[in-house]
C-alpha positions as CSV (number, residue, x, y, z in Angstrom):
1,X,16.8,47.3,-27.8
2,X,16.2,47.5,-31.5
3,X,18.8,44.7,-32.2
4,X,17.2,42.5,-29.4
5,X,13.7,42.9,-30.9
6,X,15.1,42.3,-34.4
7,X,17.0,39.1,-33.3
8,X,13.9,38.0,-31.3
9,X,11.7,38.2,-34.5
10,X,14.5,36.5,-36.6
11,X,14.5,33.4,-34.3
12,X,10.8,32.9,-34.7
13,X,9.6,29.8,-36.8
14,X,9.0,30.4,-40.5
15,X,5.2,29.5,-39.8
16,X,5.1,32.2,-37.3
17,X,6.8,34.7,-39.6
18,X,4.7,34.0,-42.6
19,X,1.6,34.5,-40.2
20,X,3.1,37.9,-39.5
21,X,3.8,38.6,-43.2
22,X,0.0,37.9,-44.0
23,X,-0.9,40.5,-41.4
24,X,1.7,42.9,-42.6
25,X,0.7,42.5,-46.3
26,X,-2.9,43.5,-45.3
27,X,-1.7,46.5,-43.4
28,X,0.5,47.6,-46.2
29,X,-2.2,47.3,-48.9
30,X,-5.4,48.2,-47.0
31,X,-4.4,50.0,-43.9
32,X,-1.4,52.1,-44.5
33,X,-1.9,52.2,-48.3
34,X,1.9,51.9,-48.7
35,X,2.9,53.6,-52.1
36,X,-0.5,52.2,-53.3
37,X,-0.8,54.9,-56.0
38,X,2.8,54.0,-57.2
39,X,2.0,50.4,-57.2
40,X,-1.3,50.6,-59.1
41,X,0.0,53.1,-61.5
42,X,3.0,51.1,-62.3
43,X,1.0,48.0,-62.9
44,X,-1.8,49.8,-65.0
45,X,1.0,51.4,-67.3
46,X,3.0,48.0,-67.6
47,X,-0.1,46.0,-68.4
48,X,-2.6,48.3,-70.1
49,X,-4.4,45.2,-71.5
50,X,-5.4,43.9,-68.1
51,X,-8.7,44.8,-66.5
52,X,-9.0,46.6,-63.1
53,X,-9.9,43.5,-61.3
54,X,-6.7,41.8,-62.7
55,X,-4.7,44.7,-61.7
56,X,-6.1,44.6,-58.1
57,X,-5.3,40.9,-57.7
58,X,-1.8,41.5,-59.1
59,X,-1.4,44.4,-56.5
60,X,-2.7,42.1,-53.7
61,X,-0.1,39.4,-54.5
62,X,2.6,42.1,-54.8
63,X,1.9,43.2,-51.3
64,X,2.2,39.7,-50.0
65,X,5.5,39.4,-51.9
66,X,6.8,42.5,-50.3
67,X,5.8,41.2,-46.9
68,X,7.3,37.9,-47.3
69,X,10.7,39.5,-48.4
70,X,10.4,41.7,-45.2
71,X,10.2,38.7,-42.9
72,X,12.6,36.5,-44.9
73,X,15.2,39.3,-44.8
74,X,14.8,39.4,-41.0
75,X,15.2,35.7,-41.0
76,X,18.4,35.9,-43.0
77,X,20.2,37.1,-39.8
78,X,20.0,33.7,-38.4
79,X,19.3,31.1,-41.1
80,X,21.7,28.3,-41.3
81,X,23.8,27.5,-44.5
82,X,22.0,24.1,-44.7
83,X,18.5,25.7,-44.6
84,X,19.4,28.2,-47.0
85,X,20.7,25.5,-49.5
86,X,17.4,23.7,-48.9
87,X,15.3,26.7,-49.8
88,X,17.2,28.2,-52.6
89,X,17.9,26.0,-55.6
90,X,20.4,26.9,-58.4
91,X,19.7,26.1,-62.0
92,X,22.5,26.1,-64.7
93,X,25.0,27.1,-62.0
94,X,27.6,25.5,-64.3
95,X,27.4,28.8,-66.5
96,X,29.0,31.0,-64.0
97,X,31.1,28.3,-62.3
98,X,32.9,27.3,-65.4
99,X,33.9,31.0,-66.0
100,X,35.2,31.4,-62.5
101,X,36.8,28.2,-62.1
102,X,38.9,28.9,-65.2
103,X,40.1,32.1,-63.8
104,X,37.7,34.5,-65.4
105,X,35.9,37.1,-63.3
106,X,32.3,37.7,-64.3
107,X,29.3,40.1,-63.7
108,X,26.1,38.6,-62.2
109,X,23.2,40.9,-63.1
110,X,20.1,40.4,-60.9
111,X,17.0,42.4,-60.1
112,X,14.4,43.3,-57.5
113,X,12.5,40.1,-58.3
114,X,11.4,37.8,-55.4
115,X,13.7,38.0,-52.5
116,X,16.9,39.6,-53.8
117,X,18.6,39.3,-50.3
118,X,18.2,35.5,-50.4
119,X,19.8,35.5,-53.9
120,X,23.0,36.7,-52.4
121,X,22.9,34.2,-49.5
122,X,21.9,31.2,-51.5
123,X,24.0,32.1,-54.6
124,X,27.0,32.5,-52.7
125,X,26.6,29.2,-50.9
126,X,25.8,27.3,-54.0
127,X,28.3,28.8,-56.5
128,X,31.3,28.1,-54.1
129,X,33.4,31.0,-55.5
130,X,34.0,34.5,-54.1
131,X,31.2,37.0,-54.7
132,X,31.4,40.7,-54.6
133,X,28.1,42.4,-53.8
134,X,27.5,45.9,-55.0
135,X,25.1,47.6,-52.7
136,X,23.5,51.0,-52.1
137,X,24.1,52.0,-48.5
138,X,20.9,52.9,-46.5
139,X,20.4,56.2,-44.9
140,X,19.8,54.9,-41.4
141,X,23.2,53.8,-39.9
142,X,21.6,51.0,-37.7
143,X,19.9,49.3,-40.5
144,X,22.8,49.9,-42.9
145,X,25.1,48.0,-40.7
146,X,22.5,45.5,-39.9
147,X,21.9,44.5,-43.7
148,X,25.5,44.7,-44.4
149,X,26.2,42.0,-41.7
150,X,23.4,39.9,-43.1
151,X,24.6,40.2,-46.8
152,X,28.1,39.2,-45.9
153,X,27.2,36.4,-43.4
154,X,28.2,33.6,-46.0
155,X,31.4,35.2,-47.2
156,X,30.3,37.9,-49.8
157,X,32.4,41.0,-50.2
158,X,30.4,44.1,-50.0
159,X,31.1,47.1,-52.2
160,X,29.3,50.4,-51.9
161,X,28.0,51.5,-55.2
162,X,29.9,54.7,-55.3
163,X,33.3,52.5,-55.1
164,X,32.2,50.0,-57.9
165,X,34.8,51.2,-60.4
166,X,37.7,51.6,-58.1
167,X,37.1,48.2,-56.3
168,X,36.4,46.3,-59.5
169,X,39.8,47.5,-61.0
170,X,41.7,47.0,-57.7
171,X,40.4,43.3,-57.7
172,X,40.2,42.8,-61.4
173,X,42.6,39.7,-61.4
174,X,40.6,37.8,-58.7
175,X,38.4,35.1,-60.1
176,X,35.0,35.8,-58.8
177,X,31.4,37.0,-59.5
178,X,30.4,40.5,-59.2
179,X,26.6,40.8,-58.3
180,X,24.8,43.9,-58.9
181,X,20.9,44.7,-58.9
182,X,20.8,46.2,-62.1
183,X,17.2,47.4,-62.5
184,X,17.5,50.5,-60.3
185,X,16.8,54.0,-61.5
186,X,20.0,55.7,-62.8
187,X,20.9,59.3,-63.3
188,X,18.6,60.2,-66.3
189,X,21.2,62.2,-68.0
190,X,23.6,59.2,-68.3
191,X,21.1,56.3,-68.8
192,X,20.6,54.0,-71.7
193,X,17.0,54.5,-72.8
194,X,14.9,51.6,-74.1
195,X,11.4,50.4,-74.0
196,X,10.6,48.3,-70.9
197,X,7.3,47.0,-70.1
198,X,5.7,49.3,-72.8
199,X,7.4,52.4,-71.4
200,X,10.5,54.5,-72.1
201,X,12.9,53.5,-69.2
202,X,16.5,54.4,-68.3
203,X,19.1,51.8,-67.2
204,X,22.6,52.0,-65.8
205,X,25.4,51.6,-68.4
206,X,28.2,51.3,-66.0
207,X,28.2,47.5,-65.8
208,X,28.4,47.1,-69.6
209,X,31.3,49.7,-69.8
210,X,33.3,47.9,-67.1
211,X,32.5,44.5,-68.6
212,X,33.8,45.6,-72.0
213,X,36.9,47.3,-70.7
214,X,38.0,44.3,-68.5
215,X,36.6,41.7,-70.8
216,X,34.3,40.2,-68.2
217,X,31.5,37.8,-69.3
218,X,28.0,38.9,-68.1
219,X,25.5,36.5,-66.8
220,X,21.7,37.2,-66.1
221,X,20.0,35.8,-62.8
222,X,16.4,35.1,-62.9
223,X,14.5,34.4,-59.6
224,X,11.3,32.4,-59.4
225,X,9.3,31.6,-56.3
226,X,8.8,27.7,-56.3
227,X,6.5,28.1,-53.4
228,X,6.3,30.3,-50.1
229,X,9.8,30.5,-48.7
230,X,11.4,28.6,-51.6
231,X,13.2,29.9,-54.6
232,X,14.8,29.0,-57.7
233,X,17.9,31.0,-59.1
234,X,18.3,30.5,-62.8
235,X,21.5,31.5,-64.6
236,X,21.8,32.4,-68.3
237,X,24.5,33.9,-70.4
238,X,24.0,37.5,-71.6
239,X,27.3,38.2,-73.4
240,X,31.0,37.2,-73.3
241,X,34.2,38.6,-75.0
242,X,35.4,39.5,-77.4
243,X,33.3,42.7,-77.4
244,X,34.9,44.5,-80.3
245,X,32.1,43.7,-82.9
246,X,29.2,44.0,-80.2
247,X,27.1,47.2,-80.8
248,X,27.1,49.7,-77.9
249,X,24.5,49.0,-75.3
250,X,23.9,45.5,-76.5
251,X,24.6,43.8,-73.1
252,X,22.3,46.2,-71.3
253,X,19.6,45.7,-73.9
254,X,19.9,42.0,-73.5
255,X,19.6,42.4,-69.9
256,X,16.4,44.5,-70.2
257,X,14.8,42.0,-72.5
258,X,15.6,39.2,-70.1
259,X,14.3,40.9,-67.1
260,X,11.0,42.0,-69.1
261,X,10.4,38.3,-69.8
262,X,10.9,37.2,-66.3
263,X,8.5,39.8,-65.1
264,X,5.8,39.0,-67.5
265,X,6.0,35.5,-66.5
266,X,5.6,36.3,-62.8
267,X,4.5,39.8,-62.5
268,X,3.5,40.0,-58.9
269,X,7.1,39.0,-57.8
270,X,8.8,42.3,-59.0
271,X,9.1,45.5,-56.8
272,X,6.3,47.6,-58.1
273,X,6.4,50.1,-55.3
274,X,9.6,51.5,-56.7
275,X,9.3,54.9,-58.5
276,X,10.8,53.3,-61.5
277,X,9.5,55.7,-64.0
278,X,10.1,58.9,-62.0
279,X,12.0,60.4,-64.9
280,X,10.9,60.4,-68.5
281,X,13.1,60.5,-71.6
282,X,11.3,63.4,-73.1
283,X,11.9,65.6,-70.0
284,X,15.6,64.7,-70.0
285,X,16.0,65.5,-73.7
286,X,14.3,68.8,-73.3
């Protein structure tokens, strides 16, 4: 029954889906108040220079972004490759493609910016080389299998985050891109701490460690919303070997700076409902 309902919604035209998204955004923001305290607190702390009215407008745009992601993720179950290519444009794709086509595996670091699910679908189609997608399994088995099927529709190889190191080493000689959403909250005891959006923030270090050990270049993925339902994926180089003279955590720091610049340019498109600053450095150090 759940699958039937899901697929029925997925087959609705985009115009109808975005009409539903408008209602969902209003419900999440004003009706349910979904993580409203977290959203407003994160926005206030990240943009202390902005007035309350500006913060409210950002929050309103964020909830619309969140609702759009929800209906677009449902649509991803049935969207055609041709329609995906039409709606997801790749800029500077030659950066990752030149590496992989020369036989060099690479890391692709993305974030919770705009629709990260469509990044995998559109990027996988447009890059035309194998992509490993590192993902965090969902607690609900039904939705976990559903999302896994969506993420691998166009050929991506899904790797649970707990198996990242083992699978990366096992497949180390396969020219491919390894995609990971790198802005999630890590274990605070093993995080790299830096200033991000004016706050002390922890970041995963595992990707940098693996990239250094295997001599993989690292590419940043920025996502911009061109208009509703249309996105631009922009690739830029973060680092490439040799890494011997590169100070520790440099790759991670470059990712943080690139992500912060992207968020400041389009602040409403990031995932502000995430409890990104749940842990503080001082509490960890003490």
